[in-house]
Every structure is written in structure tokens, then in C-alpha cells.
DRENKOLZA-400115 format. One record per residue (C-alpha): residue in three letters; x, y, z. Coordinates in steps of 0.2 Angstrom, whole numbers, plus 5000, padded with zeros to 4 digits. Example, Ala and Ser with C-alpha at 12.3 -4.5 7.8 and 13.67 -1.06 7.14 Angstrom:
<nodes>
{ala,{5062,4978,5039}}
{ser,{5068,4995,5036}}
</nodes>
This chain:
<nodes>
{unk,{5869,5693,5434}}
{unk,{5870,5685,5419}}
{unk,{5884,5673,5422}}
{unk,{5881,5661,5405}}
{unk,{5889,5673,5394}}
{unk,{5905,5674,5404}}
{unk,{5906,5653,5403}}
{unk,{5904,5652,5385}}
{unk,{5915,5663,5382}}
{unk,{5928,5658,5393}}
{unk,{5924,5639,5387}}
{unk,{5926,5647,5369}}
{unk,{5943,5653,5373}}
{unk,{5950,5637,5380}}
{unk,{5944,5629,5364}}
{unk,{5952,5641,5353}}
{unk,{5967,5640,5364}}
{unk,{5968,5621,5363}}
{unk,{5967,5622,5344}}
{unk,{5980,5635,5343}}
{unk,{5992,5627,5354}}
{unk,{5990,5609,5343}}
{unk,{5995,5619,5329}}
{unk,{6009,5623,5341}}
{unk,{6014,5605,5345}}
{unk,{6011,5600,5327}}
{unk,{6024,5610,5322}}
{unk,{6037,5611,5334}}
{unk,{6035,5592,5337}}
{unk,{6040,5586,5354}}
{unk,{6048,5601,5361}}
{unk,{6033,5611,5364}}
{unk,{6028,5597,5373}}
{unk,{6039,5599,5390}}
{unk,{6027,5602,5403}}
{unk,{6011,5603,5394}}
{unk,{6004,5583,5401}}
{unk,{6003,5593,5419}}
{unk,{5993,5606,5414}}
{unk,{5979,5593,5407}}
{unk,{5979,5582,5422}}
{unk,{5971,5594,5432}}
{unk,{5962,5602,5419}}
{unk,{5954,5584,5414}}
{unk,{5948,5581,5433}}
{unk,{5940,5597,5433}}
{unk,{5931,5592,5418}}
{unk,{5927,5574,5425}}
{unk,{5919,5581,5440}}
{unk,{5907,5591,5423}}
{unk,{5905,5573,5417}}
{unk,{5900,5566,5431}}
{unk,{5886,5577,5433}}
{unk,{5881,5575,5414}}
{unk,{5882,5556,5421}}
{unk,{5869,5562,5435}}
{unk,{5855,5567,5423}}
{unk,{5854,5545,5419}}
{unk,{5850,5545,5433}}
{unk,{5834,5554,5436}}
{unk,{5841,5570,5447}}
{unk,{5831,5580,5457}}
{unk,{5834,5596,5443}}
{unk,{5840,5593,5426}}
{unk,{5840,5612,5428}}
{unk,{5854,5613,5442}}
{unk,{5862,5598,5436}}
{unk,{5866,5604,5421}}
{unk,{5870,5621,5426}}
{unk,{5882,5610,5438}}
{unk,{5891,5602,5422}}
{unk,{5894,5619,5414}}
{unk,{5901,5629,5430}}
{unk,{5913,5613,5432}}
{unk,{5918,5615,5410}}
{unk,{5922,5632,5414}}
{unk,{5932,5630,5429}}
{unk,{5940,5616,5420}}
{unk,{5944,5629,5402}}
{unk,{5948,5642,5415}}
{unk,{5963,5633,5422}}
{unk,{5970,5626,5406}}
{unk,{5968,5647,5399}}
{unk,{5978,5652,5413}}
{unk,{5992,5637,5414}}
{unk,{5995,5640,5396}}
{unk,{5993,5659,5396}}
{unk,{6002,5666,5413}}
{unk,{6016,5650,5411}}
{unk,{6032,5660,5412}}
{unk,{6040,5672,5424}}
{unk,{6033,5686,5414}}
{unk,{6016,5676,5415}}
{unk,{6014,5674,5432}}
{unk,{6020,5693,5436}}
{unk,{6005,5699,5424}}
{unk,{5993,5686,5432}}
{unk,{5999,5690,5450}}
{unk,{5994,5709,5445}}
{unk,{5976,5703,5438}}
{unk,{5974,5694,5454}}
{unk,{5980,5711,5465}}
{unk,{5967,5719,5453}}
{unk,{5953,5710,5457}}
{unk,{5958,5712,5475}}
{unk,{5958,5729,5475}}
{unk,{5938,5729,5464}}
{unk,{5933,5717,5480}}
{unk,{5939,5726,5495}}
{unk,{5938,5745,5490}}
{unk,{5920,5741,5485}}
{unk,{5914,5733,5500}}
{unk,{5922,5749,5511}}
{unk,{5915,5760,5497}}
{unk,{5897,5751,5504}}
{unk,{5899,5751,5520}}
{unk,{5906,5770,5522}}
{unk,{5889,5775,5512}}
{unk,{5900,5780,5496}}
{unk,{5890,5768,5485}}
{unk,{5874,5759,5485}}
{unk,{5875,5738,5482}}
{unk,{5859,5727,5486}}
{unk,{5865,5717,5502}}
{unk,{5884,5725,5502}}
{unk,{5880,5728,5520}}
{unk,{5872,5714,5533}}
{unk,{5862,5724,5547}}
{unk,{5853,5712,5560}}
{unk,{5847,5717,5578}}
{unk,{5851,5700,5582}}
{unk,{5867,5697,5596}}
{unk,{5869,5681,5587}}
{unk,{5876,5688,5568}}
{unk,{5882,5701,5573}}
{unk,{5890,5709,5588}}
{unk,{5892,5730,5582}}
{unk,{5874,5728,5573}}
{unk,{5880,5728,5556}}
{unk,{5892,5717,5546}}
{unk,{5901,5719,5530}}
{unk,{5894,5708,5514}}
{unk,{5903,5716,5498}}
{unk,{5897,5715,5481}}
{unk,{5897,5694,5485}}
{unk,{5885,5698,5498}}
{unk,{5887,5687,5512}}
{unk,{5900,5690,5526}}
{unk,{5908,5676,5528}}
{unk,{5913,5672,5509}}
{unk,{5922,5689,5512}}
{unk,{5930,5687,5526}}
{unk,{5937,5671,5517}}
{unk,{5942,5683,5503}}
{unk,{5949,5693,5516}}
{unk,{5958,5681,5526}}
{unk,{5967,5675,5508}}
{unk,{5971,5691,5502}}
{unk,{5980,5697,5519}}
{unk,{5992,5681,5521}}
{unk,{5995,5683,5502}}
{unk,{5999,5702,5504}}
{unk,{6009,5699,5518}}
{unk,{6018,5687,5508}}
{unk,{6022,5697,5494}}
{unk,{6030,5713,5506}}
{unk,{6041,5699,5513}}
{unk,{6048,5695,5497}}
{unk,{6044,5714,5487}}
{unk,{6060,5721,5480}}
{unk,{6056,5734,5469}}
{unk,{6049,5750,5479}}
{unk,{6035,5753,5469}}
{unk,{6026,5733,5471}}
{unk,{6033,5735,5490}}
{unk,{6020,5754,5488}}
{unk,{6005,5747,5480}}
{unk,{6003,5733,5491}}
{unk,{6007,5741,5507}}
{unk,{5991,5753,5501}}
{unk,{5980,5739,5500}}
{unk,{5983,5729,5519}}
{unk,{5975,5744,5528}}
{unk,{5958,5740,5518}}
{unk,{5958,5722,5517}}
{unk,{5963,5721,5536}}
{unk,{5948,5734,5539}}
{unk,{5937,5723,5529}}
{unk,{5940,5705,5536}}
{unk,{5937,5713,5553}}
{unk,{5920,5723,5549}}
{unk,{5914,5705,5541}}
{unk,{5915,5696,5560}}
{unk,{5915,5681,5552}}
{unk,{5924,5671,5566}}
{unk,{5927,5654,5557}}
{unk,{5939,5665,5544}}
{unk,{5947,5674,5557}}
{unk,{5950,5657,5564}}
{unk,{5959,5646,5548}}
{unk,{5970,5664,5545}}
{unk,{5976,5664,5559}}
{unk,{5983,5646,5560}}
{unk,{5987,5651,5542}}
{unk,{5996,5666,5551}}
{unk,{6007,5652,5561}}
{unk,{6010,5640,5544}}
{unk,{6018,5656,5536}}
{unk,{6026,5658,5553}}
{unk,{6035,5640,5552}}
{unk,{6037,5639,5532}}
{unk,{6048,5658,5530}}
{unk,{6067,5657,5531}}
{unk,{6072,5668,5545}}
{unk,{6074,5686,5539}}
{unk,{6057,5683,5535}}
{unk,{6051,5677,5548}}
{unk,{6056,5696,5555}}
{unk,{6047,5703,5540}}
{unk,{6032,5691,5541}}
{unk,{6030,5698,5564}}
{unk,{6035,5717,5560}}
{unk,{6025,5719,5543}}
{unk,{6006,5709,5552}}
{unk,{6010,5719,5567}}
{unk,{6007,5735,5560}}
{unk,{5994,5730,5548}}
{unk,{5986,5725,5565}}
{unk,{5989,5742,5575}}
{unk,{5984,5754,5561}}
{unk,{5968,5741,5556}}
{unk,{5966,5741,5573}}
{unk,{5965,5759,5577}}
{unk,{5957,5764,5561}}
{unk,{5940,5750,5565}}
{unk,{5937,5763,5580}}
{unk,{5929,5775,5569}}
{unk,{5922,5767,5554}}
{unk,{5915,5752,5564}}
{unk,{5900,5764,5572}}
{unk,{5896,5766,5549}}
{unk,{5888,5750,5544}}
{unk,{5874,5751,5555}}
{unk,{5869,5767,5548}}
{unk,{5856,5762,5533}}
{unk,{5867,5763,5517}}
{unk,{5871,5778,5506}}
{unk,{5864,5793,5507}}
{unk,{5861,5791,5525}}
{unk,{5876,5805,5533}}
{unk,{5876,5820,5527}}
{unk,{5888,5826,5516}}
{unk,{5902,5834,5528}}
{unk,{5901,5819,5540}}
{unk,{5905,5810,5525}}
{unk,{5922,5819,5520}}
{unk,{5929,5819,5536}}
{unk,{5925,5801,5539}}
{unk,{5934,5800,5521}}
{unk,{5949,5813,5526}}
{unk,{5949,5799,5540}}
{unk,{5951,5786,5530}}
{unk,{5963,5793,5521}}
{unk,{5975,5799,5536}}
{unk,{5976,5784,5543}}
{unk,{5980,5776,5527}}
{unk,{5995,5787,5523}}
{unk,{6001,5787,5541}}
{unk,{5999,5769,5539}}
{unk,{6009,5767,5523}}
{unk,{6024,5775,5530}}
{unk,{6025,5764,5545}}
{unk,{6028,5750,5530}}
{unk,{6041,5762,5520}}
{unk,{6049,5767,5538}}
{unk,{6050,5747,5543}}
{unk,{6058,5742,5526}}
{unk,{6070,5754,5526}}
{unk,{6073,5750,5545}}
{unk,{6078,5733,5540}}
{unk,{6088,5737,5524}}
{unk,{6100,5745,5541}}
{unk,{6102,5733,5552}}
{unk,{6094,5717,5544}}
{unk,{6108,5706,5554}}
{unk,{6108,5712,5570}}
{unk,{6100,5702,5582}}
{unk,{6089,5713,5591}}
{unk,{6079,5715,5578}}
{unk,{6074,5698,5580}}
{unk,{6069,5701,5600}}
{unk,{6062,5718,5592}}
{unk,{6048,5708,5582}}
{unk,{6045,5695,5594}}
{unk,{6044,5710,5610}}
{unk,{6035,5722,5595}}
{unk,{6021,5709,5590}}
{unk,{6016,5703,5607}}
{unk,{6014,5721,5612}}
{unk,{6001,5723,5597}}
{unk,{5991,5708,5604}}
{unk,{5988,5720,5619}}
{unk,{5983,5735,5609}}
{unk,{5973,5727,5599}}
{unk,{5965,5721,5613}}
{unk,{5961,5738,5619}}
{unk,{5958,5746,5603}}
{unk,{5943,5734,5598}}
{unk,{5927,5735,5606}}
{unk,{5920,5726,5619}}
{unk,{5908,5720,5607}}
{unk,{5921,5710,5596}}
{unk,{5928,5701,5612}}
{unk,{5909,5696,5615}}
{unk,{5907,5689,5596}}
{unk,{5926,5680,5598}}
{unk,{5918,5673,5617}}
{unk,{5899,5671,5614}}
{unk,{5885,5669,5603}}
{unk,{5889,5652,5596}}
{unk,{5873,5644,5592}}
{unk,{5876,5647,5574}}
{unk,{5889,5632,5576}}
{unk,{5874,5623,5583}}
{unk,{5863,5629,5567}}
{unk,{5875,5621,5557}}
{unk,{5877,5605,5569}}
{unk,{5860,5601,5563}}
{unk,{5865,5606,5542}}
{unk,{5877,5591,5545}}
{unk,{5866,5578,5552}}
{unk,{5855,5579,5539}}
{unk,{5865,5581,5527}}
{unk,{5871,5565,5530}}
{unk,{5853,5556,5530}}
{unk,{5853,5562,5513}}
{unk,{5872,5556,5508}}
{unk,{5866,5539,5513}}
{unk,{5851,5538,5501}}
{unk,{5864,5539,5487}}
{unk,{5881,5537,5495}}
{unk,{5892,5535,5477}}
{unk,{5885,5545,5464}}
{unk,{5872,5559,5473}}
{unk,{5858,5564,5469}}
{unk,{5865,5578,5456}}
{unk,{5867,5598,5454}}
{unk,{5858,5607,5470}}
{unk,{5853,5594,5480}}
{unk,{5853,5601,5497}}
{unk,{5843,5613,5492}}
{unk,{5829,5604,5483}}
{unk,{5828,5592,5497}}
{unk,{5835,5596,5514}}
{unk,{5817,5600,5518}}
{unk,{5810,5585,5515}}
{unk,{5822,5578,5531}}
{unk,{5827,5593,5541}}
{unk,{5824,5587,5559}}
{unk,{5819,5604,5567}}
{unk,{5812,5620,5556}}
{unk,{5826,5629,5551}}
{unk,{5833,5639,5538}}
{unk,{5844,5631,5528}}
{unk,{5844,5635,5509}}
{unk,{5863,5630,5509}}
{unk,{5873,5616,5518}}
{unk,{5885,5626,5522}}
{unk,{5899,5615,5520}}
{unk,{5907,5613,5499}}
{unk,{5915,5597,5503}}
{unk,{5897,5592,5510}}
{unk,{5891,5599,5497}}
{unk,{5900,5589,5483}}
{unk,{5895,5571,5492}}
{unk,{5878,5576,5490}}
{unk,{5879,5581,5473}}
{unk,{5890,5568,5467}}
{unk,{5890,5556,5482}}
{unk,{5910,5549,5488}}
{unk,{5916,5546,5468}}
{unk,{5914,5564,5467}}
{unk,{5921,5571,5480}}
{unk,{5936,5560,5481}}
{unk,{5940,5566,5463}}
{unk,{5938,5585,5470}}
{unk,{5950,5579,5483}}
{unk,{5964,5570,5469}}
{unk,{5964,5584,5457}}
{unk,{5967,5597,5474}}
{unk,{5981,5586,5480}}
{unk,{5988,5585,5463}}
{unk,{5989,5607,5463}}
{unk,{5993,5606,5481}}
{unk,{6008,5597,5476}}
{unk,{6013,5606,5463}}
{unk,{6013,5621,5474}}
{unk,{6023,5611,5487}}
{unk,{6037,5606,5476}}
{unk,{6038,5625,5467}}
{unk,{6034,5638,5482}}
{unk,{6028,5630,5496}}
{unk,{6021,5648,5502}}
{unk,{6008,5649,5491}}
{unk,{5998,5637,5500}}
{unk,{5994,5652,5513}}
{unk,{5981,5661,5505}}
{unk,{5975,5642,5497}}
{unk,{5976,5633,5513}}
{unk,{5962,5648,5520}}
{unk,{5950,5646,5503}}
{unk,{5951,5628,5506}}
{unk,{5946,5627,5525}}
{unk,{5935,5638,5527}}
{unk,{5927,5630,5513}}
{unk,{5923,5617,5524}}
{unk,{5912,5626,5535}}
{unk,{5904,5636,5524}}
{unk,{5897,5635,5505}}
{unk,{5911,5645,5498}}
{unk,{5913,5635,5487}}
{unk,{5894,5640,5477}}
{unk,{5902,5657,5473}}
{unk,{5911,5656,5456}}
{unk,{5922,5668,5459}}
{unk,{5930,5655,5474}}
{unk,{5934,5646,5460}}
{unk,{5942,5657,5448}}
{unk,{5954,5666,5464}}
{unk,{5957,5646,5469}}
{unk,{5962,5641,5452}}
{unk,{5973,5658,5448}}
{unk,{5983,5653,5465}}
{unk,{5987,5636,5461}}
{unk,{5991,5643,5445}}
{unk,{6002,5658,5451}}
{unk,{6012,5645,5464}}
{unk,{6011,5631,5453}}
{unk,{6026,5631,5442}}
{unk,{6029,5618,5428}}
{unk,{6043,5607,5433}}
{unk,{6052,5600,5417}}
{unk,{6059,5581,5417}}
{unk,{6069,5582,5402}}
{unk,{6078,5568,5399}}
{unk,{6072,5555,5413}}
{unk,{6074,5540,5397}}
{unk,{6091,5546,5392}}
{unk,{6101,5542,5405}}
{unk,{6092,5526,5409}}
{unk,{6098,5519,5389}}
{unk,{6113,5525,5393}}
{unk,{6113,5514,5407}}
{unk,{6104,5498,5397}}
{unk,{6112,5499,5383}}
{unk,{6131,5500,5391}}
{unk,{6123,5482,5400}}
{unk,{6114,5475,5386}}
{unk,{6110,5482,5369}}
{unk,{6099,5467,5365}}
{unk,{6088,5471,5380}}
{unk,{6088,5488,5376}}
{unk,{6080,5485,5359}}
{unk,{6067,5477,5366}}
{unk,{6061,5488,5380}}
{unk,{6062,5504,5367}}
{unk,{6048,5489,5356}}
{unk,{6039,5490,5371}}
{unk,{6040,5507,5374}}
{unk,{6034,5512,5358}}
{unk,{6021,5501,5357}}
{unk,{6013,5506,5374}}
{unk,{6016,5524,5366}}
{unk,{6006,5522,5353}}
{unk,{5993,5516,5362}}
{unk,{5992,5531,5375}}
{unk,{5993,5542,5360}}
{unk,{5975,5534,5354}}
{unk,{5970,5533,5370}}
{unk,{5974,5552,5374}}
{unk,{5968,5556,5357}}
{unk,{5950,5548,5362}}
{unk,{5951,5557,5376}}
{unk,{5955,5574,5368}}
{unk,{5942,5573,5358}}
{unk,{5929,5567,5367}}
{unk,{5934,5584,5383}}
{unk,{5932,5594,5366}}
{unk,{5914,5588,5361}}
{unk,{5910,5590,5379}}
{unk,{5915,5609,5378}}
{unk,{5907,5613,5366}}
{unk,{5889,5603,5372}}
{unk,{5893,5615,5389}}
{unk,{5895,5630,5378}}
{unk,{5878,5625,5370}}
{unk,{5870,5621,5383}}
{unk,{5877,5639,5393}}
{unk,{5873,5648,5378}}
{unk,{5855,5640,5378}}
{unk,{5851,5646,5394}}
{unk,{5856,5662,5393}}
{unk,{5845,5665,5379}}
{unk,{5832,5660,5388}}
{unk,{5837,5670,5404}}
{unk,{5836,5685,5389}}
{unk,{5819,5681,5384}}
{unk,{5814,5683,5402}}
{unk,{5819,5698,5407}}
{unk,{5811,5704,5395}}
{unk,{5793,5695,5398}}
{unk,{5798,5703,5416}}
{unk,{5797,5720,5408}}
{unk,{5779,5717,5398}}
{unk,{5762,5714,5398}}
{unk,{5749,5703,5392}}
{unk,{5753,5694,5376}}
{unk,{5771,5700,5375}}
{unk,{5773,5693,5391}}
{unk,{5767,5678,5389}}
{unk,{5777,5675,5371}}
{unk,{5792,5680,5382}}
{unk,{5789,5667,5396}}
{unk,{5784,5655,5379}}
{unk,{5803,5658,5372}}
{unk,{5811,5659,5387}}
{unk,{5806,5640,5389}}
{unk,{5808,5635,5372}}
{unk,{5827,5638,5375}}
{unk,{5827,5631,5393}}
{unk,{5812,5618,5394}}
{unk,{5819,5614,5414}}
{unk,{5818,5631,5420}}
{unk,{5803,5630,5435}}
{unk,{5801,5647,5438}}
{unk,{5797,5651,5421}}
{unk,{5785,5637,5419}}
{unk,{5775,5642,5434}}
{unk,{5776,5660,5430}}
{unk,{5767,5655,5412}}
{unk,{5756,5646,5421}}
{unk,{5748,5657,5428}}
{unk,{5743,5666,5409}}
{unk,{5738,5651,5404}}
{unk,{5720,5644,5405}}
{unk,{5715,5629,5417}}
{unk,{5717,5615,5405}}
{unk,{5733,5620,5400}}
{unk,{5739,5624,5416}}
{unk,{5739,5604,5422}}
{unk,{5748,5600,5405}}
{unk,{5763,5614,5408}}
{unk,{5765,5612,5426}}
{unk,{5763,5591,5424}}
{unk,{5776,5592,5410}}
{unk,{5789,5600,5424}}
{unk,{5788,5586,5435}}
{unk,{5800,5577,5422}}
{unk,{5814,5588,5427}}
{unk,{5811,5592,5446}}
{unk,{5800,5575,5452}}
{unk,{5803,5584,5470}}
{unk,{5800,5602,5466}}
{unk,{5788,5610,5480}}
{unk,{5783,5624,5470}}
{unk,{5778,5615,5455}}
{unk,{5768,5601,5463}}
{unk,{5760,5616,5475}}
{unk,{5754,5626,5460}}
{unk,{5746,5608,5452}}
{unk,{5738,5607,5469}}
{unk,{5733,5626,5468}}
{unk,{5726,5623,5448}}
{unk,{5716,5608,5452}}
{unk,{5706,5614,5468}}
{unk,{5702,5627,5458}}
{unk,{5695,5615,5444}}
{unk,{5686,5606,5458}}
{unk,{5698,5591,5456}}
{unk,{5698,5589,5477}}
{unk,{5706,5571,5479}}
{unk,{5719,5577,5465}}
{unk,{5721,5593,5473}}
{unk,{5722,5586,5487}}
{unk,{5737,5572,5484}}
{unk,{5750,5586,5476}}
{unk,{5747,5596,5492}}
{unk,{5749,5581,5502}}
{unk,{5764,5579,5492}}
{unk,{5771,5595,5494}}
{unk,{5770,5595,5512}}
{unk,{5777,5579,5514}}
{unk,{5793,5586,5505}}
{unk,{5792,5603,5518}}
{unk,{5782,5599,5531}}
{unk,{5787,5614,5543}}
{unk,{5781,5625,5529}}
{unk,{5767,5637,5539}}
{unk,{5762,5646,5522}}
{unk,{5759,5631,5516}}
{unk,{5752,5619,5529}}
{unk,{5740,5636,5530}}
{unk,{5736,5637,5513}}
{unk,{5729,5619,5511}}
{unk,{5717,5618,5526}}
{unk,{5711,5636,5521}}
{unk,{5711,5631,5500}}
{unk,{5702,5614,5503}}
{unk,{5687,5625,5515}}
{unk,{5686,5639,5503}}
{unk,{5685,5623,5494}}
{unk,{5671,5616,5501}}
{unk,{5661,5630,5505}}
{unk,{5661,5634,5484}}
{unk,{5653,5615,5481}}
{unk,{5642,5619,5495}}
{unk,{5636,5635,5488}}
{unk,{5633,5622,5474}}
{unk,{5623,5611,5482}}
{unk,{5636,5596,5478}}
{unk,{5634,5591,5497}}
{unk,{5645,5572,5495}}
{unk,{5659,5583,5488}}
{unk,{5659,5597,5499}}
{unk,{5660,5587,5512}}
{unk,{5674,5578,5505}}
{unk,{5684,5592,5501}}
{unk,{5681,5597,5520}}
{unk,{5687,5581,5526}}
{unk,{5703,5585,5514}}
{unk,{5705,5600,5525}}
{unk,{5700,5594,5541}}
{unk,{5716,5581,5539}}
{unk,{5728,5592,5534}}
{unk,{5725,5603,5549}}
{unk,{5729,5588,5560}}
{unk,{5742,5583,5550}}
{unk,{5746,5601,5553}}
{unk,{5744,5601,5574}}
{unk,{5754,5583,5576}}
{unk,{5771,5593,5570}}
{unk,{5770,5602,5585}}
{unk,{5768,5622,5593}}
{unk,{5780,5635,5597}}
{unk,{5795,5627,5592}}
{unk,{5808,5638,5587}}
{unk,{5824,5638,5579}}
{unk,{5838,5647,5569}}
{unk,{5826,5662,5569}}
{unk,{5809,5652,5562}}
{unk,{5795,5651,5572}}
{unk,{5784,5635,5570}}
{unk,{5766,5636,5576}}
{unk,{5747,5635,5571}}
{unk,{5741,5651,5563}}
{unk,{5725,5659,5568}}
{unk,{5720,5656,5547}}
{unk,{5721,5638,5547}}
{unk,{5714,5636,5566}}
{unk,{5697,5649,5557}}
{unk,{5697,5636,5542}}
{unk,{5696,5620,5550}}
{unk,{5681,5626,5561}}
{unk,{5670,5630,5543}}
{unk,{5675,5613,5538}}
{unk,{5670,5604,5551}}
{unk,{5654,5614,5551}}
{unk,{5653,5608,5535}}
{unk,{5655,5589,5539}}
{unk,{5643,5593,5555}}
{unk,{5630,5600,5543}}
{unk,{5632,5584,5530}}
{unk,{5629,5572,5544}}
</nodes>
């Protein structure tokens, strides 16, 4: 999807909000500035992270485009935090923000369930697999985020939040709406089969149990217990549907029956919540309710173990090979971190560089830890800055409403073991909860009391202190004004780049639907708007003459000097131009950066052999022998990596194509000799 437009629109809205805020401050003086600095500090921290990405551009990042994109993203997060805090900084405003977050949850959860039930079709909305290490039932719910583990974290956070809303609900309408959501949320949560999300949510539930009051603890036990019981029963008749293969695979009558069963379960669940609420209202002070709540919750756990299929028990008790794969990622990630521990390598470091240092041929374009990814991109400085901003926001929630930390904790902790932070929705949801429960403390007249005390003791000393404070205040005002102007200029720059990248994307999409001259023109325009886009550069190079192709690709190395696709395209192009040594050099560098790529290892041997055959046909015997020798060297390096290795589903072995090609090259060398 095109998120560039959304990014520059959010940034533009933040700039307009800033202008409006400045006008209000100017008209009302210091009265309107109460609590504003508490808003500015976290937003400035997020913008400082974007600034670190901008600074990375001066330090030869592994990818200029990815570094700029990350700068745009963090600028957008800063803008979003500023907008939501200013726009919803009141009791009424927070109510509307709560409604907005709940509406987003309805869209995500019901959309995911609709995909599971086969009512709608969306790419990868359900992940199907025959690998028991990845799924116990052969299918996992991915939703619109297209990743089960992240959907598990989202639904886990919404689950805790919804229980919190039920516990505190005063109006029957809000209680009904939240209770209507809990069964779908719990179902989606179970269907993701995300063990990490299950564990983090369970810890969040325990934390909630400790933080709530005595009366709220009873509600917490009863509402969560009833949710688990009803969802466990509903899970049994929907679990098999996801493995069916998507929308339209079941008979219409069967789909109607499934829909009716789900609606029936939903009605029963809501009725149960209503009965619990009514029952508590009649006998809230009874000590028997406490025993019933605890006893009922223990009984629910027992019943749940019977309701859930045995395959789910297997998911919890075995197949932990993916944990071992993550361990490999983390060990290799620290190898890269050691290369640039303080400021990192710039945006998208792991994806661009993991093949250079991977210890085994695993498939891992994501490092599966948001905090490690930040360290890879921005080093220890960037990670500390993110932790500092998070600590400030967490402290505000703790002071204002500590129970609001429950959904926040799920997102923050789960991001340590998966790549949730790579999703824009993660940050928008997290920021929304921070704003919703962060409040704004008002420190109205700290200096008034101090002034009175000092004035009573020593008026002369008070005068000196005031003069010093005024001097510091004036200097502080100047520094703040400079920082504000810098921030505004940075946001404007981020918006411009986002707008340019959007135009580039539009031209590329147009080119993809065209052919001939129109396709070439579209790709050239896309590259003009975004010269850092390697994919477009390679696509365009295939349509250009050989000499122009080399120049076009070589320019791309300025922006991604370690890009394996660029280096490989240059190697193939030089081979077509019969430049044996230059082609071999580019291919060798590409394979140095990705030695476990079996396709390219085979391609190097085959390409050099084909070049040797062409040169032999043209009676260029020395050149043919040179190309054949390069093919043999590529094969020997390929063979030295080992055979029969299989890690994380990726088999690494010498291909028959490579064996056949090297035989031809050896014959050419033998003929030459």
C-alpha cells in the first residue's frame, strides 16, 4: 500500500496544528502554555530519532533510501504524537480517542475473522502450512497485518484493554459494545497460535490482577474467565475453517451455518457478561463472590484444557525450533552491532547485511527483535533515545492511570522477540494508548510558594534570584525557539521527501501497467523522483542498451554500495559485454555478501561457463580459458560451503546445473591446455 501519502498528510497536519498552537499561545500568553512542554518533550524525542537517521546519511549508510524512509517514519510518529496529544488533551477528547482506538480494533479483529471464516479474500490473511513447527492446526490467522505473531500481540493488547474497559464501565451502552468485541478478540488471539503473544498477555493479566482494586479484582477474574470459557467453546467449531484455503472454498449453506453458530456464540457471550454485571450489582459486597470468582476462574482453566484441541496443547509443549532460529538471528545481529556500536549502519541494516555474517543458511530478512533492529540501525545511542522517550511516556501513564500500562506492556515486551516495530500500525496504536492514559500534569505555581518563602526571609536575595531566573529564561526561550524552527524545517523536509517518494511510486505503478516506450518513460520518471530506489533502477536497466545499463547500475552503488541485486545485475551485464574479469569481480562481491544464495552460486558457474563457450565459438581461446577458469573457481568456492545443510527450512546443496556447467568449463580448459 502507498503509505507515503498518509505520512506527509500527518506531518502537514502537525505543522498546521503547531501554527495554530503558536497563535493561541501568542494571544493568551503563558496561560495557554500549561502542560505544553510535557507534550513537546516526547514528540521532540521521536523527532530526534528521525534526526539520527538523517545523521546516518553522512556516515555512508548501507541504504540511502531505507535511511530516508525511516527518517520519514519517525517524523510521522512524532507528528502523530503531537497531533493526538494536542487534539485529545481533555476528558472529552480522550473519550473520542478511546472510540477511535476501539473502532480500529473492530476493523482489525473482525476483518481477520472474516478472512478466517472465508467471508472475504485478502492476501495472506491466513497463513497455511504443513510444517508442525509453525502451526499446530495447519493454519494461523494473520489478518490485514499479514503476520500471525504481530496480530497475536495486537489482539493480546486489545484483550487486556477490553477487560479493563469492562471493569470500569459505567454506561450500559459502552459495556455492551465492549462485551460484543471480547469473543472475536479472544478467538483471533487463539487462532494466531502466537506463543510469544500468549505468554506476554498472560503476564499482563497477572499484572492487571495485582494493580486493580479489590472490587475490580473480582470483575477482572469473572470477565476474563467468562471470555476464556466462551471463546474456548467457539474455538472448537471455527478452528478447522482456516485450513480450508480461503474465501469461497466452502458451500454457501455451510458458510451460513458457520456464521449462525458464531453469531449464536456471540449472543450467549454478551448475555453472560450482562448477567455477571447484574449479579455483581446486586451482591458486590458479599464475601461469597470473592470465593466464587477465584473458584470459577480455576474451573475455567480446567474446562479450557478440555475444550481446546490436543494440537494446541502440543503447540504449547513442543516444537520450539523457531526459538533456536531466533537465537541464531540474535547472535549474528550482535556481530553487526559490534561493527558500528554507537550510531549503527542506517536504515534497514539487517535486511541489507545479514547474509554477510549469517552463520548458517537460514531465511531471516527480519531480525525478530525491534530493539535489536534499532541498535543495528542507530547503535546504542538510538536505542537509548528510544528507551528514554518510552520511559517518559510510561512514567506519565504510571502517574495518571497505571492500569493503562497493561496493553502498552504487551506491545513493548512482545516487540523484544519479534519485528512488531516494523509495522506503522504498531506505533500508531502504541502512541494512542500513551496519549489516552498519559494525561497532562499541571504544575501551576511552584515558584509562587518559593517566592513567598524567600521574600519573607530576604527580599534582596529574592531579587537576585529572579534576575538570574529571568536571564536563564531568556536564554532558554532562545534555545527553544531555535529548536522549534529546526523541528519545523525537519518536518517540512520529511514531508517533501515523502511526497517525492509517493510520486515515484505512482510513476512505477503506471510503468508496470505499460509496455515499450511508455514503460521506459514511467521508470525514468520514477527514478527521477526517487534516485535511491534500487528496484526501479534494476528494472529500468533491463530496458536500456548495455553501455547505458552499466552506467545506470553503477550509479546505484552510490546509494546502496553493498546491494547484492545491484552487484549481481552488474555482473550479468558485464558478462553480456564479454568483460570476463569485471563480471567475475562483481559476481564474487555479490556472493561474498550472500554466500548461501544457492541460485546465485549456481548462476555464477553457469554464466561463466556460457561465456566461455561463446568465446570458444568465436575462436577467442585465451579469453574462453579465462572465463572457464573463473567458472571453476566459483564452483570450488560453492562446494567448500558444504553439502546437505538444512536450517530453518532452507536446504543448501550443490545443484546439478552447477555440476554440469563446471564439467563443461573443465573440458574447455583441458582443450586449451
